Phi, psi and omega in degrees: 000323179292323178296325176292318178294324178292314179302318176294321181291315179298324176297322178291320179290334178288317177302310177297321175295322177298311186291313183286340177291349176272351174275156183290152176285135180252155180285073182216165180242134174243128176252133177239111196228154175230352175223149188275337197293310181289317178297319179302315178296322182288318177294323171299321177292320178299317176297314184298321185277355183061033172252101191230067176290165173303126183227128176245127184245118172259124191237151168305123184303343181282346181281148170262111186253012182302323181284352180272345191302136176220151186297336184267004184234157172241143180237132182224136179294143177277088181236162175302329181292334178257016184296315181301313175303314180299313182290327176296309185293319179300318189282348186233011179271140175291321180225128175249131181246125180230151180241018183196189176264124180230117183302330184302331179298332179289340182273352183279138174273092184284130181251164187300332186274002186251153177223143175240110186254118177272116183257353179047170187247003179221152183260011177195173178208128173252005178225156183283149181215169172064223183293336182275347178300123182297329180293324179293323179293341181268357179284169180293166180294329179288324175299317182293321180292326176294317178304314182296322181297326178286318182301322183294345179278350179280102178285328181222151174226125180280135182227152179252353182200165180286326174304311181291325179303317178297321179294316179298324179297323177279322187279329182243006173057044176254173179239178183306322186292342181270354185272130176256106184269072183242358183095161184268119182307319183298339185281344184306327182306323187283358171257001180258094183298325179294316180290324176296315181290325179295316180291327178295312180296317178299314177299315184293328179285317182302317184262013174056049177262115177225131175059027175222157177271165188241125170257141177238122172256113182224091179277160173281179182274153174243139181306320187278357179247012186296327182263352181224115182291132176225149181236122183257356174270131180281098183292326177299315181294324180295321179299313180302320184283322196234001187308327184278330187255334187233162165242131183256124172259128181251125180219123177279163176295141187291343175289347178297132183279334174247164176249171176287146173294133185281119179226052183300144169217201186280358176246317193249134176234127178268111183279128170308135187292340177282352182292131181290135183299325183290344174283337182269324188302325180301331183260004185272134175267326179220129178261132176245113180215202182217273180242016179293166175266007178302322184306328185290330173274323180294336181305331182301333187268353178051051177237168186298143174229141176235138184249102182271085182256072184294337182240040187306306187292319183293319182290321176300320181288325186269316182253319181108124173265152179308145178300128181077026184305315183294326180282335192272324188295135182268045183188174181286144175270135180229148179238351178228160176295326177298322178290321176301315183294315176301317181296320176297313180301328182262349191296136169213110189299132174274092190305317184297323178293315177299315186293318180296316177304309180299319185294317181295314188275346178245027189310313184261006177265105186231019178095355179241015185297314179302316181301314179295325184291318180291328176297316177292327180292318176301319183295317184293315181295331183272347178296135178286000000 
């Protein structure tokens, strides 16, 4: 039944793409987004640079986009009720900017004067995605053709490092000529000392953290847990070990449909999954994660990271970990809460290891990425 629904939906967007593809291309930008950080950084720079073309943002309804609002843009939730609007604007925009995989892109009749730029939502990857995702390779042939049809719409892909560029080439089936080595817009924030200090002070005050260090546990999502939040870290054991010295922040991946039940106490704080990660990181002393892309951003702070990969083999079998995962991670691997506790007790950040990791994966991200992206966007809109 699901496959039939997908086929009907794809047929509908192709029909809409054919109809709207007969309309003239307009001098406008359309953003199709599932995460706020990269689009938000770009929109701020557009306003700052006084480059304000007509911009329409279609966003995942789970996002809170209030902070992204600008006078020159319109924002619409990406819902079935807005499908006609979505396909019209995608089919008539000079530039489409997207940060994820969206099947609707395959229905657009792309013309030579149009560009689709993939900005992705992470500046690094410890797990396989796109065409390399093991789950994708187990899908039907029609699904695989749909994936490839979407990848073919990406005329350019923004990258922050040569490593990520190689992953994009394999994951999106693109080549070197399609890579925009200008850095990742969302990372500009980590070069703004004023913003970092402001968010650190605000976070410590909001979560009532005084005279304690901060642990952040932020795991990635699991397909089987998207609709039901589960916690595999033993919070009670963590409290016994670190209650006097640390405060523990727990944050789920924003793709989770459900959140954890709130049981805040003087040790543990359950962070709403909609809370932007970048607002938390400045106050964090030790990061606990797994296969998430957070380490690539946390590396800017040159602080300890611990990788709680309790389902390492199962996750690798189902989704696939990045080649050389164990050699790549800049911190100890743990499979139990007891091992996490021991790692924190023994942890002493090897600054050189973290610095080398960050330097490789953030090679082109120097605080000016948004400015370079907006300059290219302006150039594209002005191109005949």
